[in-house]
N, C-alpha and C positions, 0 to 999 in steps of 0.2 A: 713280360711275364706277369701273371696275376698270382699273388701269394695270399692265401687265406689261413688264418690261425684261429683256433677255437679253445675255449675252456668253459668250465661251469662253476656255479656257486649254489650251495644248498642241496647237494645230492644226499647228504646224510640226515638232515633234520626230518622231524615228523610234521612240523608246522611251517607254513609259509611256502612260497613257490620255489620250484627248481628253475634256475636261470641258466641258459646256455647262450654264450655270446660268440660271434665270429667277427674278426676284423679282416678287411680286404685291402690289399696294397698293390699298387702298380709299380713295377720295377723294370728298369732297362736291362735288356739282355736276360741271361739266365745264370746269375751268380751262384757259386757253390755255398755250402753252409758256412765255411770259414769266412768267406767274403761277406755273407749276410750278417754274421755276428759283428764284424767290423762296421758295417753300414749302420747297424742299429745301436751301436755303442753310445752315441750322443743321448739317446733316450734314457740310458742308465746312469747318466751324470746329473746330479741334483741341479735343478733350475728353479728360479723364483717365478711364481705366478702371483703378482701382487705381493701379499704378505705371506704366501704359502710356498713352502719349499716342496717341489714335486720331483719324483723319480719314477720311472716305469719299471716295476718289478712284480713278482708274484704277490698277489693281494694279501696272502697270509703273512708275508714279510712286511708289507707296507701298512696294512690297516690294523689298528688297535682300537677296540671299542671305546676305551677311555679317552682316546684323542679325537673321536668324532669323525665326520665324513669330509672335512675340509680338503684333505689331500685328494681323495677320490673325486670329489666334486670339481676340483681344479683340473684334474686330468680329463674328466668327462668334458668340461668346458673347452679345453684346448683341443681335444679330439674333434669336437663338433665344428670348431672354427677351422680346423685343418680340412675338414670335409666341406666347408663353406655352407653349413646349415645355418638357417636364420631363426629357428625356434628359440624362444627366450627362456624356456623352463622345461622340466622333465614332462609335465602333464601335456604340454603342447607338442612335445617330441614323440610321445608314445605311438601315435598312428604310423609314423615313419619307422620307428625303432622296433616295434614288436609285431607289426603287421597282423597276421592271422590270429594272434592271441588277444587282440584288443577287446573283443566281445567277452571273452572269458574273464578278463580283468575287470571290466566295467560292470559285469553282473555278479562280482564277488565283492560285497560292500566293505569287507575288512581289508581290502587292498586299495581302497580309494586314497588318492594322494592330494586331492585338491586343497585340503587344509594344511598340508605340509609342503606345498610347492614353494620353490624358491628360484630366483633367476640364476641363469648361468653367469659366470664371470664375463665381463665385457671383453670384446676382441682386443682392445688396447692393453688389457691386463695380461693376456696370454701371448701377445705378439713376440716378445723377446724369447720366451720359452720355445714357441713354435719355430722361430728363426733358427734356433740352435738344433732343434729336432730335424729340420729340413735340410740341414747343412750338407748332408751327403747325398741329396737327390731323392730321398724317400718320398713317397706320396701315399698317404692314407686316403683311399677313395670312398670308403664307407664302412659301416659296421651294422650289425643287426643282432637281435636277441630273440630267443624263445622264452616265454614265461609260462611254465607248466604249473597250473594251479593244482591244489589237492584233488579237486573234482576231476580234472583232466587226467592227472596221474592215476587216480584210482580206476577211472573208466578204462584206461589203456591196460592196466594190470588185470582188470576183470575180463578183458578180451583175450587173455593168454600171454601178453607180453610180461617179461620179468623186468625188474628195475634196471638191470644192465642193458637189456635190449632197448628199453625206452630211451636211455641216455644215448646209446650209440646211433640208433635210427634217427632220433631227433637232431642230433649233432650233424649227421651226414645230410639230412634234408635241408638243414640250414646252410651247409656248405654248398649244396646244389643250388639253392636259391641265390646265394651270394655270387656264385660262379655265373649263373644266367644273367644276373643284373650287371656285373662289372667286367665280364670277360672281354667284351669288345672284340678286337681283332686278334687278341693274343691266342696263340695255339698251344700254350703251356700254362697249366695251373698247378701250383705246388701247395699242398695242404699240410699244415702242422697242427696236431692235436695232442693235448696232454692225454696220456693213457687213461682209459676208463677203468679205474679200480685195478683189479688183478687180471682183467680181460686181456688175452694174448692174441686171439684169432678174430679177424674182422672181415675176411673175404666174403662170407655169406651175406652179412648185412650190407656190405658195399655193393654186391651184385644185385641185392634186392632194391636198394635205393637208386642205383644206376643200371637199370636192366638193359639199356641200349649200348652199354660199354662192356668190354671184356676185362674182368678183374684178374690181374696176375699177381701172385705172391712174389715179392722181392726178398723179404726176410721176415721171420717171426721169432725173434730172440727174446731173452729176458729183458733186454733194455729197450728194444724198439720193434714194432710191427710195421712193415713198409709194404706198399702195394702200388701197382701201376694200373691205371684205367685207360683203355685205348678205344678210340672211335674215329676212324678215318685218319685225318692228319692231326687231330687233336689228342693231346695227352694230359692226363692228370696223375700226379703222384700224391699219395696220402700216407702220412706217417703218424703213428700213435706212439709217443715216446714217454718213458718213465721220467718224471720230473720235467715234462715238456714245457712247463711254465718258466723254466730258466731261459727259454728263447723269447726274446723281447716281444715279438708280435703276439705270442700266446699270453705273455704276462699282461699285455694291455687288455686282451680279451678277459683275462682273469679279473683285472681291476674293474672293468666295466660291468661284468657280471656281478661282482661283489657289491658294487655301488647300487645296482638295481635291487639286489636281494635285501640289502640293508634298508633301502627306502621303503620297500614293500613291507618289511618287518616293522618299521616305524608305523606304517598305516595299520597293520594288524594290532599292534600293541595299543595304539591310540583308540581304535574302535572299541576294544573290550574295556579299556580303562575308563572311557566315558560312560559306559553302561554298567560298570561294576560298582556296587555300593561299598566303598572302602578303598584302601590303598592296594594297588595291584602292581606287583613287581614284574617288569617286562621280561620277555623271554626271547632267546635267540632261536628257539624252535628245535633244539637238539633233544633226543629222546627223553632223558631223565628229567630235564627241566621242563620239557613240553608236557610231561605227565603231571608235574606239579602245577603248571599253568592251567591245564585243562581241568584238573580237579577244582581249582579255585574258581574258574569261570563257569562251572556247570549251571548255576542259576541263570546266568545270561544266555547260555546256549539253549536252555529249556524255554526261557521266556521269549527269546527271539525265534524259537523253532528252527534252529540251524541244524541241518542234517550232518551227522558225523562224517559222512563220506565227502562232504563239501569242504570240511575244515581240516580233517586229520588224514594224513597219508596212511594207506594200509600196510606199507612196508618201507 
């Protein structure tokens, strides 16, 4: 069975990209949810990666701005070693990780990471942690992200998509891509997603993204919206669950998405700090503080002739 789990980071802010990440896992048989929880339990037990203690959990519980990115960086490093990737830093990883969004990133100068790049932890540093994570036979086969820049976000919204539709459609297209890449001979794909805000109904967007498969509603409750997609002998189940990031594969996607979001925000803050005459307090991009930041950097925006629609999300 192939299991795919997704989550996002940066849905609410006005500045910086929206990141959506999916993790892909190869599992033996078709374990039920209770069995899956037990299998993933080792990832929720604190382990040491060198001098860093790591645990896989919802990024909002793990990451604190005051403590920096060491924990998320260690988890990313271990994840890459688990997938047997050889890239030595985030910049070298981006072509594999973000795929179709690479051009949008490289043509957005305030998202440049070259001056902020740092090497991943060495394999020997993460090997004890990975040994513990793999103790129940789990196999992380890959992961991928979408990086939706402000320009891409605004273009999508100007063509009629609302914010919720953009999140759901982009997430499901990422699921589709991961399924095509890693499905192999598996006839079953189970997909777990954190629910997209207050959205409860997904049958329409599922049928749009998977037009060759029949989308069936299993349940659409306050807690979870569940669907089944059928195509011949192949079956995909898709769940959107309230607090879905309590499920470990979703939590790992949450941490990876948060890591990318924070790194790109470092790039944004550095870009404007080096061009601003004076001290510039960094921003996390959320609306009130984004307005403060934008008012402060207006001389830079005007001097650099930066289009508002390329920098600031319209909604």
